[in-house]
N, C-alpha and C positions, 0 to 999 in steps of 0.2 A: 354329333357331341363326343367328345373324347372322354372316356371314362376310365378312372384310374381306381381300383379296388385295392385296399390296404387290408391286412389282418389285423394291424395295430399301429396306432401313431399317437403321439401326445395330442396333437391337434390338427385337424383337417385344414384350418385355416393357415397355420404356420407351414404345414407342408406344401400346399398350392402356392403360397407367397414365395417359398424357396425355390419351388419350381419355375415360378414366372420369372425370377431374377436370373436364373442360370439356364434357361432354355426358351425356344421359340414355341409357345402353345397357344392353341385356337381359343377364340372367344367362346364361353361357355363350356369350357373344360372343367369337368367335375371329379373331385377327390372323394371318395366314400371309404368309410372305415368300419370294420367290423367291430372293433373296440376302439375307442378314443379315450385315452388314458387322462388327458388334462383339458377336456373340453371347457370353453368359457362362455359365459353369457354377458348380458349388459353390465356395466359397472363392476367388471372383474368377478362376477359370481362364477361358481362352478356349475357344469351341466352334467350331471350323473346319469349314466345309461347303462342298462344291462346288455352285456356284449351280444351281438347279433339278433336283438329284437327290435331295434329302433332305426331310424335314419339318423345318421350323423355324417353330414356331408358338407362340402364347400364347392362353390361354383365360381368361377372367373367371369366377370363381366367388364368388358373393355370397349364395346361398342358404343356406349353412351356418350362418353367424352364430354360430359357436362361440365359446366362451371361449378365451382366449390359452392356457390351461393345457392345451387339448385341441389345439394347433395340429399336433402330429405326426399326427392323424388324416387330414387332407387329404393329406398325404404317402403315407400308405397307400392311399387311394382312388386317387390318381393313378398309384402305382406298380402297383397292382392292375389298373387299367383297361387299362394298357398291356401288362401281362402277360398278361391275358385275351385282348387283341385279337391278341397274337403267338402266343399258344397256339392260337387259332383258325387261324392261318395255318400251323401245325405248324413253326414255329421250334424247332430242336433245344436241349435242354438249358437251358432258360431259368432264370434266377435272378434275384433282386434283390439287388444288393451294397449294403448300408446306406450311407446312407440311403434312395437312390432311383436308383441307376445299374442300368440293364437290362442284363445280361449273357447271352451264349449261349457256354456252355462258358467259356473264360477271356477271351472278347473283349467288350468294351464295344460295345454297339450303341444306347443311348439315354441321354441325361442330362436331368435335371429341375432346374428352378430356381424355387422358390416364394418368391413375396415377399407379404408380408401388409400390409394397410391396417388399422390398429388405431382403435378407437373405445373409449376406456376400457379396460375387461378383456375386450372382446370384438373379434373379428376381424370387421371390416365387410365386407372383400372381399379376395380373393386373386388375384394374377395368377400363373398357372401356366405357366411356359415349358418347352417340350419340344423338344428336339433327337433326332430319330431318324434314323440312317443307313440309307436305302431303297436307292438304286439306284447309289450310289457306288461305284467299284471299287477306287480307289487312294487312300491315306491318307499318302502321302509316308513311308513307313516307320515310321509311329506304331506302337509296339508294342500288343499286345492290343486292337485295334479292328477291327470288322468291320461288315457291312452286310446287310440283308435279301437283297439280290441275290446277294451272295457265299455267303450261307448256304443260300438255297433254289434258286439258280440259275435266277431268272427276275426280270423286272422287274415292279414294283408299282405300281398307280394311287395317286398321292399324295392325291388328293381323297377317293377311297373309304376309304383308310387312316385320314385324318384323321377323316372322319365316323364310322368305327367306334370309334376311340378316345374321341372325345366322348360318343358314345352309351353306350358302357360306362363312362365316368366319371358320366354322368347317373344310370344305373341305380344305382350303387353310392352316391352321394351321397342319392338318393332313399330309401335304407334308414337314413339317418342318424337316430338315435334308435329305430330299431326293431330293428336288428341287435344282438345281443349283443356287447359290447365284447370280451369275452373271445374269442369265435369270430373276431372280425375280425383281432385281433392274431395269433391262433393261425394264421390262413390266411397272413398276411404273413409269420410267422416261418417257416412251413414252405417258402417260397420263398428264404429267405435264402442268399446265396452263402456257401459254406464253413462252413455252420452243423455244429457238432459235429465239425468237422475240425481237426486240429493246424495251427494257423496262426501266422504271424510279423506282428508289429506292430510299429510305432514310435509312441512318445509324443512330447509337445510338446517335449520335451528332446532329441529325436533318439536315445533310447535304444530298442533293439531288445529285445522279449520275446515269449515264446510264450504262446499261449493257445488256448481253445476258444470260438466265437461260440455264445451259448446262447439269445439272443434280444434282445428290446428292452423297456425300461421303459415304463410309461405316458406318460412325457414324451418318448419316442423316443430315450433313450440306449442305446448298444449294451452289452449284457451279456456280459462275456467272464470265462470260467472260468480263473483264473490257474494257473501251475504250482504253487503252494503250496496249490491247491483251494479258494481265496476266489473269490467271485463279486464282480467290480467293474463299475461303470457307467461309461461314457465318453460325453463330448459330442463333437460332430463335429470341434471343434479339438483334442481331447485325444489323438486316436487315428488312426492310418493303417494300413489293411490293406495289408501287402506281399505277400500270398500265403503 
């Protein structure tokens, strides 16, 4: 694994993407930043991190070479790699909030942003950005946010944690084409935050509705059982879980 450590950068995803376009770099190359100035999350949200306290890094994945129609698979691999790593640390009440936030109880501890580089109908490479709250203790009164130190009561070594996440990701991706697709999706679905619990959602028209999360489709859409007992599927931009 090639590891590039930066004192500061606007975005590890942008840095790694630029590196990929201008250099020959190996699969699972990692760019890690002590300070990330313009970290991004899903839907263009900002990811704020205290310098040197958390993991803010991006990893290159180019060995999958999967069709665009299977792009949600990498989302599952990355989510489960982090889930497995944190399970080994005995982080309590771990869940994956669709599509890929990692939760402990009702508190978010990790966010993931995947950017794909396409070649025709195949994904030539993917830049996987990960922001994991590790040793930070204060989040400026942000609601429902925590860190591993707050949850476990001890500091963790960032380099060791990074290595474990990447190794778990490598193991999962090595099973691509070998693992039964149904079993993979089932494993992801069993970890879903608020699965089978009555939950409140907001649609793209800002209308609230009740429903039950039942799983995800092959394309990664969220399956929600509506109040009228009809199962509907939603894209990321179409629904927001309010709890």
